[in-house]
N, CA, C and O of each residue as an XYZ file, in Angstrom:
392
protein
N     152.411     63.107     95.171
C     152.102     61.559     96.067
C     153.163     61.641     95.966
O     153.507     61.010     96.965
N     154.480     62.099     95.282
C     156.092     61.411     96.363
C     156.324     59.962     95.167
O     156.942     60.370     94.184
N     156.091     58.946     95.090
C     156.231     57.618     94.728
C     154.914     57.824     93.355
O     153.934     58.554     93.206
N     155.400     57.030     92.770
C     154.361     56.436     91.869
C     153.205     55.898     92.565
O     153.300     55.925     93.792
N     152.155     55.425     92.087
C     151.476     54.091     92.814
C     151.727     52.860     92.284
O     151.751     51.972     93.136
N     151.909     52.536     91.244
C     152.924     50.898     91.133
C     154.123     50.837     91.808
O     154.312     49.777     92.404
N     155.050     51.732     91.892
C     156.183     51.523     92.664
C     155.882     51.525     94.279
O     156.303     50.644     95.029
N     155.200     52.489     94.643
C     154.478     52.792     96.117
C     153.943     51.690     96.285
O     154.033     51.332     97.459
N     153.137     50.601     95.285
C     152.642     49.749     95.761
C     153.686     48.490     95.706
O     153.522     47.497     96.414
N     154.763     48.632     94.802
C     155.303     47.459     94.571
C     156.738     47.489     95.948
O     157.591     46.601     95.941
N     156.759     48.618     96.995
C     157.534     48.685     97.872
C     156.585     48.367     99.476
O     156.989     48.288    100.636
N     155.279     48.252     98.911
C     155.090     47.633     99.726
C     154.370     49.179    100.643
O     154.229     49.116    101.864
N     154.112     50.029    100.129
C     153.995     51.495    100.893
C     152.644     52.150    100.475
O     152.358     53.274    100.886
N     151.720     51.364     99.565
C     150.408     52.079     99.371
C     149.778     51.007     99.662
O     150.262     49.993     99.158
N     148.683     50.842    100.426
C     147.479     50.253    101.642
C     146.783     49.587    100.085
O     146.355     50.435     99.302
N     146.705     48.452     99.766
C     145.414     47.692     98.832
C     144.096     47.427     99.418
O     144.270     46.492    100.199
N     142.690     47.834     99.433
C     141.805     48.067     99.859
C     140.933     46.610     99.694
O     140.899     45.833     98.740
N     140.382     46.568    100.749
C     139.244     45.108    100.949
C     138.612     44.938     99.070
O     138.687     43.731     98.837
N     138.282     45.385     98.289
C     137.840     45.791     97.021
C     138.812     45.313     95.584
O     138.479     45.114     94.416
N     139.916     45.254     96.173
C     141.172     44.667     95.672
C     141.704     45.399     94.532
O     142.612     44.858     93.900
N     141.158     46.886     94.060
C     141.340     47.258     93.032
C     141.410     48.807     93.160
O     141.500     49.499     92.146
N     141.360     49.489     94.712
C     141.465     50.675     95.398
C     142.993     50.408     96.166
O     143.248     49.383     96.797
N     144.225     51.890     95.914
C     144.896     51.472     96.872
C     144.583     52.835     97.686
O     143.780     53.579     97.122
N     145.103     53.277     98.945
C     145.263     53.993     99.329
C     147.093     54.752     99.851
O     148.004     54.049    100.288
N     147.147     55.663     99.721
C     148.523     56.569     99.948
C     148.859     57.473    100.283
O     149.402     58.051     99.342
N     148.889     58.206    101.408
C     149.568     59.613    101.627
C     148.327     59.971    101.785
O     147.961     61.064    101.355
N     147.422     59.091    102.451
C     145.912     60.307    102.536
C     144.930     60.293    101.452
O     143.801     60.740    101.653
N     145.430     59.597     99.804
C     144.753     59.769     98.826
C     144.143     58.224     98.216
O     144.564     57.146     98.635
N     143.334     58.331     97.410
C     142.882     57.025     97.398
C     142.728     56.946     95.620
O     142.208     57.799     94.900
N     143.329     55.698     95.220
C     143.557     55.600     93.979
C     143.041     54.292     93.103
O     143.569     53.197     93.298
N     141.852     54.479     92.006
C     141.619     52.754     91.473
C     142.342     52.369     90.381
O     143.022     53.089     89.650
N     142.165     51.245     90.316
C     142.859     50.754     88.922
C     141.930     50.320     88.181
O     141.022     49.568     88.537
N     142.149     50.873     86.869
C     140.931     49.820     86.192
C     141.170     48.651     85.218
O     142.307     48.546     84.757
N     140.227     47.759     84.852
C     141.071     46.512     84.583
C     142.387     46.212     83.354
O     143.016     45.206     83.026
N     142.394     47.828     82.858
C     142.822     47.961     81.767
C     144.563     48.683     82.602
O     145.432     48.871     81.750
N     144.797     48.875     83.415
C     145.566     49.324     84.108
C     146.133     50.460     84.528
O     147.220     50.646     85.075
N     145.009     51.441     84.112
C     145.024     52.660     84.094
C     144.102     53.032     85.818
O     143.031     52.664     86.303
N     145.383     54.053     86.340
C     144.927     54.497     87.460
C     144.505     56.053     87.686
O     145.130     57.012     87.233
N     143.609     56.101     88.283
C     142.861     57.507     88.381
C     142.505     57.657     89.602
O     142.327     56.657     90.297
N     142.278     59.282     90.254
C     142.418     58.710     91.762
C     140.788     58.965     91.786
O     140.097     59.100     90.776
N     140.225     59.009     93.420
C     139.133     58.125     93.480
C     138.718     59.980     93.950
O     139.624     60.743     94.284
N     137.229     60.435     93.885
C     136.787     61.832     94.314
C     136.345     61.689     95.404
O     135.370     60.965     95.608
N     137.199     62.599     96.705
C     137.069     62.764     97.996
C     137.623     64.873     98.333
O     137.524     65.809     97.539
N     137.979     64.873     99.308
C     138.084     65.785     99.731
C     139.401     66.494     98.862
O     140.416     65.934     98.448
N     139.103     67.544     98.777
C     140.379     68.751     97.726
C     140.517     67.738     96.350
O     141.503     67.674     95.615
N     139.728     67.260     96.267
C     139.357     66.369     94.427
C     138.238     66.734     93.835
O     137.320     66.016     94.233
N     137.795     67.733     92.858
C     137.057     67.941     92.410
C     136.716     67.125     91.130
O     137.465     67.305     90.169
N     135.635     66.210     90.986
C     135.682     65.430     89.148
C     135.147     66.569     88.089
O     134.310     67.440     88.326
N     135.627     66.409     87.253
C     135.236     66.936     86.235
C     135.238     66.116     85.014
O     135.957     65.118     84.963
N     134.510     66.448     84.055
C     134.067     66.135     82.705
C     134.875     66.903     82.120
O     135.414     67.890     82.621
N     135.062     66.321     80.555
C     136.389     67.073     79.851
C     136.217     68.102     79.230
O     137.114     68.597     78.547
N     135.292     68.507     79.323
C     134.400     70.207     79.048
C     135.196     70.925     79.926
O     136.126     71.714     79.758
N     134.647     70.495     80.865
C     135.003     71.411     82.214
C     136.777     71.391     82.390
O     137.355     72.477     82.363
N     137.270     70.605     82.499
C     138.625     70.423     82.684
C     138.817     71.193     80.760
O     137.700     70.676     80.733
N     138.973     71.550     79.959
C     139.469     72.195     78.855
C     138.880     73.559     79.501
O     139.843     74.173     79.961
N     137.908     74.139     79.676
C     137.308     74.793     80.535
C     138.526     75.736     81.542
O     139.166     76.756     81.287
N     138.480     75.018     82.523
C     139.616     74.764     83.645
C     141.079     74.983     83.296
O     141.725     75.422     84.248
N     141.805     74.782     82.119
C     143.096     74.903     81.464
C     143.202     76.452     80.853
O     144.098     77.294     80.925
N     141.631     76.451     80.096
C     141.721     77.991     79.328
C     141.710     78.460     80.469
O     142.815     78.975     80.641
N     140.992     78.598     81.494
C     140.917     79.575     82.407
C     142.289     79.814     83.002
O     142.655     80.986     82.917
N     143.285     78.831     83.688
C     144.396     78.995     83.798
C     145.659     79.405     82.755
O     146.778     79.801     83.078
N     145.143     79.192     81.457
C     146.298     80.129     80.906
C     146.040     81.752     80.610
O     146.712     82.659     80.117
N     144.802     81.635     81.137
C     144.894     83.010     81.054
C     144.144     83.835     82.301
O     143.132     84.535     82.268
N     144.986     83.499     83.364
C     145.024     83.889     84.742
C     143.896     84.003     85.194
O     143.655     85.089     85.721
N     142.775     82.948     85.171
C     141.464     83.537     85.730
C     140.486     84.972     84.955
O     139.437     85.518     85.299
N     141.282     85.163     83.979
C     140.467     86.465     83.082
C     139.748     85.839     81.790
O     140.306     85.789     80.694
N     138.366     85.337     82.051
C     137.377     84.695     81.055
C     137.688     86.154     79.826
O     138.130     85.822     78.726
N     137.496     87.325     80.026
C     137.062     87.829     78.876
C     138.667     88.018     77.952
O     138.646     88.511     76.824
N     139.646     87.680     78.433
C     140.694     87.157     77.635
C     140.713     85.775     76.625
O     141.506     85.554     75.710
N     139.894     85.158     76.963
C     140.000     83.936     76.343
C     139.181     83.723     75.014
O     138.395     82.795     75.206
N     139.095     84.105     74.056
C     138.553     84.041     72.425
C     137.592     82.330     72.862
O     136.456     82.160     73.304
N     138.685     81.334     72.483
C     137.962     80.247     73.118
C     136.838     79.896     74.263
O     136.010     78.985     74.251
N     136.977     80.501     74.858
C     135.859     80.254     75.890
C     134.425     81.227     75.275
O     133.253     80.895     75.449
N     134.854     82.359     74.605
C     133.547     83.675     74.451
C     133.244     82.723     72.767
O     132.353     83.132     72.023
N     134.016     81.606     72.411
C     133.657     81.688     70.591
C     133.349     79.893     70.543
O     132.583     79.415     69.706
N     134.075     79.044     71.570
C     133.984     77.607     71.007
C     132.780     77.038     71.401
O     132.400     77.100     72.570
N     132.028     76.383     70.350
C     130.625     75.966     70.856
C     130.474     75.027     71.863
O     129.294     74.695     71.976
N     131.209     74.484     72.623
C     131.605     73.583     73.751
C     131.305     74.162     74.750
O     130.470     73.787     75.573
N     132.007     75.216     74.787
C     131.882     76.384     75.743
C     130.639     77.015     75.980
O     129.756     76.990     76.837
N     130.945     77.733     74.651
C     129.180     78.867     74.451
C     127.848     78.042     75.089
O     126.873     78.426     75.736
N     128.309     76.641     74.562
C     126.839     75.313     74.997
C     126.760     75.213     75.877
O     125.607     75.415     76.258
N     127.750     74.847     76.977
C     127.905     74.670     78.495
C     128.099     75.463     79.549
O     128.732     75.095     80.538
N     127.405     76.973     79.383
C     127.997     78.140     79.987
C     128.286     77.664     81.518
O     129.005     78.323     82.270
N     127.561     76.282     81.952
C     127.526     75.967     83.481
C     128.719     75.317     83.681
O     129.240     75.329     84.796
N     129.268     74.700     82.665
C     131.154     74.327     82.943
C     131.778     74.766     82.563
O     132.849     74.172     82.438
N     131.685     76.005     82.109
C     132.424     77.255     82.249
C     132.889     77.955     83.747
O     133.990     78.276     84.196
N     131.724     78.016     84.201
C     130.993     78.787     85.536
C     131.893     77.368     86.690
O     132.653     77.728     87.589
N     131.693     76.311     86.502
C     132.199     75.457     87.607
C     133.693     75.360     87.579
O     134.438     75.421     88.557
N     134.110     75.161     86.015
C     136.233     75.601     86.133
C     136.471     77.164     86.530
O     137.595     77.557     86.845
N     135.694     77.758     86.506
C     136.249     79.049     87.136
C     136.016     79.175     89.024
O     136.778     79.739     89.808
N     134.812     78.499     89.322
C     134.838     78.608     90.704
C     135.855     77.627     90.941
O     136.504     77.958     91.933
N     136.345     76.324     90.327
C     137.610     75.407     90.628
C     138.764     76.503     90.678
O     139.305     76.930     91.699
N     138.952     76.764     89.735
C     140.098     77.928     89.885
C     140.101     78.674     90.828
O     141.090     78.583     91.555
N     138.779     79.938     91.295
C     139.042     80.421     92.305
C     138.826     80.136     93.386
O     138.566     81.047     94.172
N     138.850     78.694     93.870
C     139.023     78.017     94.969
C     137.270     77.889     95.268
O     137.004     76.794     95.762
N     136.472     78.476     95.136
C     135.199     78.645     95.793
C     133.731     77.419     95.498
O     132.618     77.312     96.013
N     134.556     76.573     94.283
C     133.658     75.098     94.214
C     133.164     74.659     95.356
O     133.968     74.583     96.285
N     132.140     74.368     95.539
C     131.808     73.286     96.814
C     131.068     71.735     95.888
O     130.713     70.745     96.528
């Protein structure tokens, strides 16, 4: 993103959208929660993932895409009981998720 959103907003480089809690900068959209937490809004090039999917993606990245090398993916109940989440993470890693 170059500049962090608060800095970009303060310098007038981020556009505040009509809902008054969403900014657009460099073609990306970010929402600000009441707590001040900033998070990207899903859109082109951004896949929404839950905690298990993201944990699986991080493990897949660590193992350079080879699921067979990951004991965690094969034994951890959060992955074993949610194989669809591992599949989604692998598709994201491979760039084939639609």
